[in-house]
N, C-alpha and C positions, 0 to 999 in steps of 0.2 A: 678089552679094547676100549669100551665106553663105560663110564661110570655114572651112577645116578639111580633113580627109582627103578627097582627090579619089576619087570612085567614078563610073566611066563606064558608062552604060547603052547597050548595043548590041543592037538588035533586041529590046528588051523585057527584056534581061537585064544584070545587072551583070558587068563584067569585073573580076574580083578576083584578084590575084596573091598566092598563098600560097607562101612560100619553104620550102626544105627545113628551115631552122632551126625554123620554126614547127612542122612536122610531128614533127621529132625531139623537140622540148619536149613535145608532146602525148603521144607514146609514153612519154617519160621520167616524166611525171606519173602516167600510169596504170600504170607499173611493168612494162612488157611487154618491156623489153630484157634480154638475157641475156648470159652470158659469150661472148666471142669475137665479139660483134655479132649473134649469132643470137637470135631470139625465144626466150623461155623464162621460167619462173617466177622471181620475185624479190620482194623486199620492196616493198610498196606505199607510195609517197610521194605525199601529197596536199598540193598548195599551199595555203598559208594567207595571210591578210592581204588587203587591198584590191587589186584588179586594177590592173596597171601601165597607163600610157598606151597602151603598145603593145598590150596585151591588149584594152583598151577599144576601140581603133580596129579590131582584127581581129574581135572579136565583133560589133561594129556593122556592119562591111561584110558579113560573111558572113550575118547576119540579114536585113539590108536587101536584099541580093542575091537570097536565096531568095524573100523575100516579093514582090519586084518581078517575078520571073519566074513567080509564081503557084504555087510549090511550098510549100504550107502545112506539109506534113509535115517537109520538110527545114528550113524556117525555125523550126518549133517546137522542134527539137532544139538550137537555139542559145538557148533560153530555160530558165528554171528551173521551168516548168509546162507541159510539152509538150502535154498533153491539152487544157488550156484554150486554149493558143495556137493549136493546130491547128484547133480547132472555130471560133474567131473569125476566123482568117485564111482559112479555107475559106469562111465565110460572106461575107467581104469580096468574093470573086469570085462566088460562086454565088448568094448571096441578095441582096447589095447590087448586083451586076452592075457592078462597077468593073473597068475593063480599062485597058490601056496605061499601067501604073503606072510612074512615075518617082519615086524617093526620093533625096533629096539631103541628106546629113548636113551639119550645121553644125559650128562649132567647139565642142569638148567643154569642159564646165565640171566638171572632176573627172570623176566617173563618169557625169554626166548629158550626154546627147548630144541636141541639138535637131536635128530634121530637118523637110524640107518633103515634102509629098505632092502630086504632080500626076497626076491620073487622068482617065479618061473614063467618064462614066456611060452605058452602052448597054443600053436596054430597049426591046424590041418596035419596032425600027427607028428609035427616036429616040436621039440622043446629046447630051451636054452636058458640058462640061469641069467638073472638081471639083477644087479645090486647098485645102489647108489646112496648118497647122503642127502638129507634135506633138513629143514627145521620149521617150527611153528612158533607163533607168538600167542600167549593167553592174555586176554583183556577182559575188562569188566563190561557185561552186556549194559548197554545204555537204558534200556527199558526194564529188564528183568533183574539186573544186579548180579546175575550169574557169571561165573568164570567161563569164558568161551574162547575157542580158538578163532583168532582173527583170521578170517577166510581170505586166502590169496591163492591163485592157481599154482604158485611156486611151491605151496606146501605138498602138493602131489608130486611135482618134479621141478627142480630149480630152473629148468629151461622153459617152463610154461609161463605165459603172460596172459593178460586178459583175453578171454574168448578163444584162446588156443585149445587144442585137443590132442589126446594121444591116440595113435592108430597103429594097428598091426595089419599087414596085408601087402598086396603088391605095391611096390613103391610108387609114389605119385609120379615120378619121372625116372627114366633110366639113369644110372650113375654116369658121370662124365670123368674123364682124365684130362684135367686142364693142363695145357702146356704153355710155356712163355714164348716170346718172340723167336727164340732160337731152338725150340723143341724141348727144353728142360721141363720135367714134370713139376707141377706146383700142387702141393697138398697141405692139409691142415696141420699135420705134425710138424713139418718143417717151417711152415709159414702161418703161424696161428692167427695172424690178423686177417688172413683171407678167408676165415671161416664163413662169415656171412656173405661174402661176395661169391664164394664158390657154391654156397647153397642157392643163391639167386640164380647164378648161371646154369645150374643143373635144372632149375625149375623152368627156366625160359628156353634153354637150348637142348636139353637132354633128349627130347623126342626127335630132334633133327641131327643129333650127333652120332647115330649109328649104333647105340647100345640097346641092351634089353633090360627091363626092370628086374629086381630081385624082390625078395620078401623081407620087410623090414618093420621094426617098431620105430615110429618117427613122430616128431612133433609137427602137427599141421597148424601153421600159423593162421591167425584170423586174417591177416594181411596177405593176400594171395601173392603179392609181389615179392614177399620175404622168402618164398619157397618153403621147403620143409627142412627139418633137421633130423638126421638119422641118429637114433640112440642105440640101436642093436640090429645087426643083420643075421637074419635067420637062414636065408638062402641067397647067395650072392648072384647078382645080375652081371651083365657084360657092360663094361664101361665103353662109351663112345668117346672119342678124342675131340676136345674143343680147343682151338688155338685162340690165345689171348694176346693182347698188346704188351703185357707185363714183362718186365725183365727180372729174371731170377736174381742177377747181380744187384740191381737196385733195390728189390724186394727185400733181399737179405740184409743189405745195409740199413734199410729203413726199419726193419724189425729190431735190429740191434740198437738204432738211434733212439727210437721212441721208448725203449726200455729204461732210458736214463730218467724218465720223469713220468710220474703217475698222471692220468688224464691228459695224455698227449697224442696228437694225431698228425699224420704227414700224408701228402700226395706229391708224386712227381710226375710230370708229363714231358713229352717230346714236342718242343715248339714247332718243329718243321712239319709235323703230322697231326698233332692234337692227341696222340695215342698216350694212354695212361701207362706209365712205366712202373709205378709202385704205389700201394696204399697200405698204410700201417696205423694201428691204433694201440695205445696201451691203457686200457680202461677196465675197471672192475665189472661194469655193467654190460660189457660186450657190444656196446652200441657202436655202429660204424659212423662215428663223428666226422671222420675224414671226408665222407661223401654226403652225409645227411645232417651234419651239425648246423646250427643256426646261432651264430654268435657275432657280436660287433667286432670287425676286423682291426679296429683302431687305425693307426698311422699307415698300415699297409694299404689302406684305401687312398692315400695321397697319390698313388700312381694314377688312379682314375681321376681324382681331382686335378692333378697337374695337367693331365691330358685334356681336361675340359678347359681349363684356363688358357692353354696354348691354342686349342682349337677355336675358342671364342675370341682370340686376339687380345685377351685381358693382359697377358704377360708372356714372357718366354723364358727358357732356361737362364739366359744371361740377363733377363729383365728384372725389374724391381719387385721385391717381395719382402718388405721390412719386417723384422721380427721383434715386436715390443715385448715387454714383460707380461702384459695381459691383454685381452681384447674383448670388447663388448659388442654383442649383435642382438638387438631386440630383446633385451632382458637376460641373455645368457652371457655369463662371464666364462671366458675360456683362458686357462693358464697353460704354461709350458711345463714339462717335467722339471723337477727340482735341479738346480745346478746349471741350466741353460742360460748363458748370458744373453742379453738383448743385442740386437744388431739392426739399427734403423736403416743401415746402407746395404742390407742383404739382398742378394739376387734370389730367384726362385730355386736355382740350383744349390745355393747356400742353405736356404731354409729347408729344402727337401733333404739334403744330406744330414743336417742336424735335427731333422724332424721337428720343426718349429710349428706348433699349433697355431699360434697367434697370427703368423704370416698368412696362413691359408684361410683363417677366418676373416681377416681384413679384406682379402681379395674377393670374398662373396658380395661385398657391397659395390663391386665395380659394375659399370653399365654392360648390358648383355647377359648378365647372370641372373636367371630367373629361378623360380621354385622348381621348375622342371629340368633345368640344365643338367644337373648331375645325373638324374634318372635317364635322360636321353643319351648322354655319354656312356653310361654304363651298358645300356642296351645296345645302341647302334654301334658303339666303338669296340666294346668288349663282349657282347653277347650275353650279358648277365640277365637272368630271370626270363629266358626264352624257352623254357621247357626242353632241357637237353635230353636226348635219347642216347645214354652212354652204353646201355646194355644191362644196367642194374639200376636200382632205385638211387636217385641222387636229389639233393636240394640244390637249386641252380642260382642262388643268390637273390637278394631283394634289396633295391635301392628306390624306395618310394619317393614320389615328389613331396617336398617338405616346405613349410613356410614358417615365418617368424623365427624364433631362436632355434627351432629344430634344424634349420638349413645350416646353421653354424656347426651343430653337432654332426650332421651327416658329412659335411666336407672333410672331417678328420676321422671318419669311420666309427662314429658313435651313434647314439639315438636309435633310430629305426633301421639303420643299414645292418643287414645280416648276411654273413658269409661262412664258408668252411674252407678247409685247405685245398679242396679240389677247385673251388671258384678262384681263390687267390693264385693258385699255380697257373691256372688258365690266363688270369689277368696279366701275370708276368710274362707268359708265353706270347700273348698278343702285343704287349709293350715291346718285346724283343723283335717281332717279325712284321708287326702291323696288320697281320691277318688273323681274324678270329677263326680258329679251327675247333669245332665243338669236340670236347673230350670224348674219347671212346675207350672201351676196354675189350671190345671184340671187334677184330678187324672186319673190313667190308666183305672179304671173301668168305668170312665164317658166319656171317649174320643170317645165313639161311633165309627163311621165309618170314622174318619178323617185320619186314617192310618199313624199317625206320627211315624217317625223314630227318636228317640232322639239321639242327638249328643253324640259321644263317644271320650273319650280321656284316655291316659295312666295313668294319675295321678302322684303321688309323692312317692319316696322311703320312708319307714318308718323313716329312720335316718333324712331325710330332714324335715319330719313333726315334729319329736321331737325337732329339732332345731328351726323351725319356731314358734311353739307354745311357746317355752321357750322365744324367743325374743318378741313375742307379749304379753306374759304375763307380762314380765318386763316392757314394754312400758305401759301397763294398770296400774301397781302397782307403778312404780316409774319414768317412763318416761314422754314423752309428752302427753300421754293419761290419766295420773294419776287423774288430776283435774276432767275431765269429768266422769270417772269410779269409783270415790270414792264412797263408800257406797254399791257397788255391791259385793256380796259375791260369793262364788263357783269358778268354773273354768272360768276365764276371760282372755281376751286378746284384744289388740287394735293396731291400727296404724293411725296416723295423717297425714294429707296432706294439703299443701297450694299451689295452683296452680296459678302462675302468668299468667295473661291475658293481651295482649297488649290493652291499651286504658281504663283499669279499674284502679281506684285509689286503690282498695284493691284486694287481690287475692280471689280466690274461696276457700271456706272452705270444706275440705274433712275429713271424719272420717269413719272408719270401725272397728267393734269389735264383740266379741262373748261372750256368757255367756251360760253355759249348752249346750243345743241343739238348740240354736238360734244364727244366724249370722246376722248382719245388717250392712248396709252402708248408709251414707247420704252425701249430697252436699248442700251447701248454697252458691249461686252465689254472689260474693263480700262479703263474710262473714268473711274474714280474716283468722286468724290461725284456723287449723282444730279442735283443741281442744276447741276453744271458741264458735263457732256457731253450727257446725255439730256434735261435740262431744256430748253435752247434748241431742240432738235429738235421736241419737243412743242409748245412755245410758237409756233414758226413755222407749224405746221399749224394750231393753233388761231386764229392771226391771219388765216390765209387763209380760214377758214370753209368752208362746203359749197357 
């Protein structure tokens, strides 16, 4: 099944042949040979450069052999972080109760060596096989020059991160059976994006959901809010039922939609209640960027900026917002996207629908707009940055006060402004209704004893809401969002965004929109224009409804 250096396990131990040449090389590297072949002091020579294929194979064999026989101390000395390695490898046996370990290396790809792990979970008279794949990387030791395993917790298991541990015993919380708003069961198999969300919901609500814990091998995350991840169930517990605000219909559409692009994330909410309908991510790292990401939102931020200009009396939807080729603000030059023709007679609605950066930057200079204006609008009008209590871990947006040229960047969603799809879906919901309803994923009647106090914000005046929805509808029908939203009937609105990121060839693609009582936002990292990548993702979820 796997090709490469052969390592034989006999009686739970690797049989590894280490020739005299290897020993001599080790002594020579460390400078312990003296004249006449006798040990003695001499000049120290430390090898440099990448390890050779022979060194990679040798380091791998020795490390895996020591780990397989349960000698964590010996194995740790073949790594570049002996203390951390010894602790985790000791826990592999003593805390995770994994025995009869067989480790089989595969074919190395440069310094990276894949390997398989076959072990037996043994706990209180019960046993169960446990197998998985992992990999290690061999590097040159900085001070010794030796070929060493570059220590990462993921070497022991790919789901381990810094300071995480493996444990076998009674589960940290009883299992839950999460159900959607209509009673449909939500599980990781059918809805893989919900994995980290369901883990956190179990950790937070498992004790109150009526279940009983089983016996499991699990990852205990260093961040307690992240919950635990079950790797193997030795004895099943009884699952308690937890009702969520999610919609299986919307979630299914979201999972399918984000699969179109790598590094994409989406959130859908119900504007009339603030309830979260769907959360989906398509990422190799498994990070819940939809809830916890921190990225510049680009021109989707113009929803908040436009509301600020209207609330401050700077302009209104049908008021002036000229769109020149370029704009300068205290040392910052701001350009429009290529191909956007200037329009000195543009209204705010015109510039919003065409996503004209320069129009918004020029309005920053108007009387009444201060360094704090955008921050105040974001917090008081849209509830951003107010420590949301959704039921799981979230990042709730950041719009810091800015001065100088940074104010021009912030007004178009660049610079220090940071958001994720959850934040922007909520912004759209507030723009639709005028009321900030803090997003939640667990409804009030199911929140049990967690005593959450939901964030509160003033919201928006009715006149501002009318103008925002007018501008967002125009964007969806005939502006930059029209291609993505075509075919959707009813009450619709949208805003596109393309956020430039230093070091990326293409900008991040952002899109937020609404239809009926559903608002959704998505981001595709390095997806280009907002309407091209993120737009169809949002439109697919809006089409599915709730």
